[in-house]
N, C-alpha and C positions, 0 to 999 in steps of 0.2 A: 334743700342740700344742693353743695357741691360734691358732682363723682368725684369720683379719686380717681389718680392719673394713671395712668401702666409706665413704667419706666425701659425706654430700648434696652435693652443687653447690649452695651460694650463692645460686647464679639463682632454686633454685627454695624454698631455703626464706627467704632474702632477709637482707638486712646484710651483703653483701658487695659487692666496689666497685662493678662491676658494675648493682647497684640497692640503694642504699646504703636501711636505715628499714624494706625488704621493698615496695617498689614496682617495680612492672616498668617495665624501660625503655621499650616499647614508651607507657603512659602517658604520658612525659617528651616525645613529639615534639610537635612544636605542633599548632595544629588546620588550620592554612597547609599547609603537608607532607604532612600525608593529606588533604585536599582532592583536592589536586594529582595527589595518584596514585591516587585513586578516582575523579578524571578523566577520568585517563589509560587506569583499568581499562576505563569508562562508553566511552571514545571506539573503543575498540579490542572491545566487546565482540560476542560472533558469536550470541547471544542474550536473549532477557530474561532468562534463568537466571543468568546472568553475573554480574550488578548484583545479583540478589536474593539469591545466592550471600557475595558480597562484605557484603551489609546484613542478612544472619543468623549476620554472625561474631559480632559480638560487637556491644553495647549501641551505645557508639562508633561505630561503623561506621553502623549503621541510622540514629543519628539523621544522621550525614555526608554518610551516602548519599544523601537526602533533600535535601540542604542543591541551590540552586539553582544554583550550578557545579558540580556531576557531571551531574546533570538535564542542561542545555545543552549538556554534549559529548555525550551520549550519543547513538553509532553507529546506523543507520536497523535495525543485525539487533537493536537490544539496547531498543527498541520493535513492531517486528516481532511483536504477538502475535497468536496464533488464535485461530480464531474458536470452538473448543470452548473453552476455557479464559475466558474472555469471563464477567467479574461484573463488579459494581460497584467492587471494587478495583481489574481493571484501569484502570476506566475513572478513577476519582483518578487514578490510575497518569501516565495517557497525558494528563491536563489537566493536574497537574502539570510534563510536562514541557514542552509545549506553553507552561503560562505562566511558567515560564524560560526560553521564548528559545529551546526546540526545531524547527530549523523541519520533521527529522525527525518528532516526533510532530503538529504542525501540519496536514503535509498525509497523516500516518495517520489521526490522528484526525479532519478535516473530512472526507475521503471514506467511512469510519464512516459517523458523523453522515447525510453528506447521502442518499448511496445504503441505509444499512440501519436507522438509527432514523429516520429522514425528519425531522433535522433539518436543515431546508433552509439555512436563515438561516445559524445556529451554524454548519454544513458549510463553506458558502459563506465565511464569516467568518475560520474558518481556513485554509485554500485559498489566500485569498487575501494572508490574511499569511507562509506561508510563501513565495506566489510573489514576493509583493514583496522578500524576501532570498534572492532570487536562486536557487529551486526549481525547477526543471525539470521535475517531476514532477507539480508544482504546477500551474507552467504552464500544463502541458497535460493536465489536469482540467481546467482553466477554460475551453479551450478547447472541448472537449470540451461543459462542456458552454451557452458561449455558443454554439456551433454545433447543439444540437439546444431550444433553449430553457429546460434543464428545470428543475424547481420553478420553471414559468410558464405558458405556452399560447405559442400557433403566433408571434404577434404577437411573444416577446419574444425568437427568434432573431436573430441579428448577424451574420453568417457574415465580416464585414469584421475585426467584435474577434478571432473566432476567427483568423481568419491571422494575425494581426499579434501574435494569444498565443505560438501556433505558430511563427515565428518567432523569437521570444525563444526560446522555447525550444529549436527546435532548433541557435540560435545556442549554444547554454552545450552542448549535445551528445547532446540526448534523441534519442532513434532514434525512438520512434515520431511527434514531435513530425514532425523531418524527413520522417516518410514520408506522415506526414498533409498536411504539407505542398504537398510533392509528385504529392498527389492534387488537390489542391485546385488548384492551377495545371494542370494538366491537365485538369480539368472546369472552370473558371473558376469556379469556386464560391469568394463573397468574392475573391478578388483579377480581374485580367486574365490570361486567360486566356492560358497561353505551354507550347505542349507539351512541346516540345524542354525549354526549364529543369525542368520538373516531372518528363520523364524521365531530368534528370541527379537530380533529388534524389533519385529512386525509388532510381538505380542506388550511388547513395552509400550510403543506409540500408542496400541490401543490404549493398554489400563491409563497412560497420561492424560492423552488426549479426554477420557471417561473422566478423571480424576476434574482437569480444567475444566469441562461440562458443570459439574457438578458444583464445586466452586462458585462458576458464575454462574450460576443460577439461587445460591443462596444470595450472592451476593445482588441481584437482580438484574445482573448486567449479559453481554453476551458472550459466550463461551468460547472464543477466537481471538488466535493474535494478533494483538491490536495489529501493528504493521504491516503485517502478510494480508489483512482482510480488509484493512482501511487503502494500499494499493488494489486488492481484486478489485472493491468494487468502485472504483473510480474506473477500472479496465470496463466490467461493465455496464456501466452504464454509461460508459464514450463510446462504444459501438453500439452501445442501442440509440443512443441518440445519433450515433451519423450516419446509423442506416433509415433512421427513422426521415434523416434531411435528404436522403438520393434520390428517393421517388418525387420530391415538388423542385428538388434542382432539376432533376430530367424530365419534368415536365416542363419547367420553365426555359431549356435547355431544348426542348423540342426532342430531347431522346439520346443525343448527339452525345457521346463519350468519346474521350481520345483511348489509347492503346494502354496506356501507363494504369487507366482507369479498369479498365479492362482484367489486365493482371491486378491489381490488389484485391477486386472482386473473387478472385482465384482462392487469395488463398485466405486459410481456417480458422477459425481460434476455438479455442479445445471448449473439447465437450461436457467437461463438470466444468457444470452453470456459474461456479462462483471464483472458477480461476480469471478468467480474462485474458490469456495469452492469446495471441495474434500471430499466424507463419511471419515472420521474415521473408521467406523465400517460398516456393511453391512446392509443397509433399514435405515440406519440415517434420513437419508431425506424424507419428503414429497412427495410426488406421486401426481399429479393433481388427483381428486377425478373424472373429469367427462371423461377422456382420456388415464388415468394410463402413459403416458408417459413423463411426466415432474415430472421432481422431482426440490424439491427445498431448498434452507438451514432457510428458512422465508418468510414468507409473505411479507415483505414488496420486496422483488427478485420476490414473485409469480403478486404480483401485478404490477410492472415492464413490469415484461416480457408481462405478459396478454396485456399490450396496446402495447405492441413495436414488439407483432412477436407471442405468444400463442393466443391469441384469432380467428386469420386464419384459424392457425396449428390445436389447438385444434372441432374447426367446421365443418373442416375434415375428423377428427378421427371418429367424431360421426357421421357424415351424410353414414363413408364406413362402418360403426360398424354397422348399421342402417340395409345399403344394405345388410352385410351381415345375417344376422338374419335373409332377407326373401330367 
């Protein structure tokens, strides 16, 4: 008995009604439609790998995925790189996104350049570009730079400009800026002292943070600001990797180092474990007035670290100091 033969699909072989002439129907889609699909994917990407996977699908996707229309729509998570995978290719990717007008990339690359790579001018320019577009985290980052005079000297501190930037970021809903503004009003730093208004802003910031954490837990996501948390995570990982590489480099070079490296080692990190900012000059950050062992880039970081860790550490340091006095 003759076995039945299976007909091959015309979609594979070509020449059928759906793909006349052996041309895939996908190739007939106009570029505008494919760009719209890729832009929607970039806007909803959960990480850089999502956009990279789409670009590796085929040659046409690889070319269109690098189009400014797609890069400008990339979500904050799509440009949130990790310090462990940092490379020239990653740097080029962020530069292309920033050049396309992506505010998340401008902010992320601005923070990396300013604090990690030491390119102060280009970092501030990128942060200013993102802030001009209404990026709340960039506005707050510039406020911290103004409060500390980062990248310059003590004479470059401008608390009034820092308060104005914090107020704008807080109006856009940025919780760290709202908390910082409350401390400024309580302390009279850069604004007229108003303890009642400052306390009200701090309570409002705590309520918003609690609501955000509760909402994020229901959705199974981290309860932190996407842009700010991603940039801080990168900086924390960057300095951890840098400190791990220094002993190996020193051992390979016989322990010799230049004066510039010695000065860099004296620059301190913000003691808030999730911040990642580092001083741009010596003694830039404030020290804890009680124990003197903690350093903070802002009052907001000091308040957060006090609740999470430093309350016990500071109490222990004060107890030891009192014991040594006797």
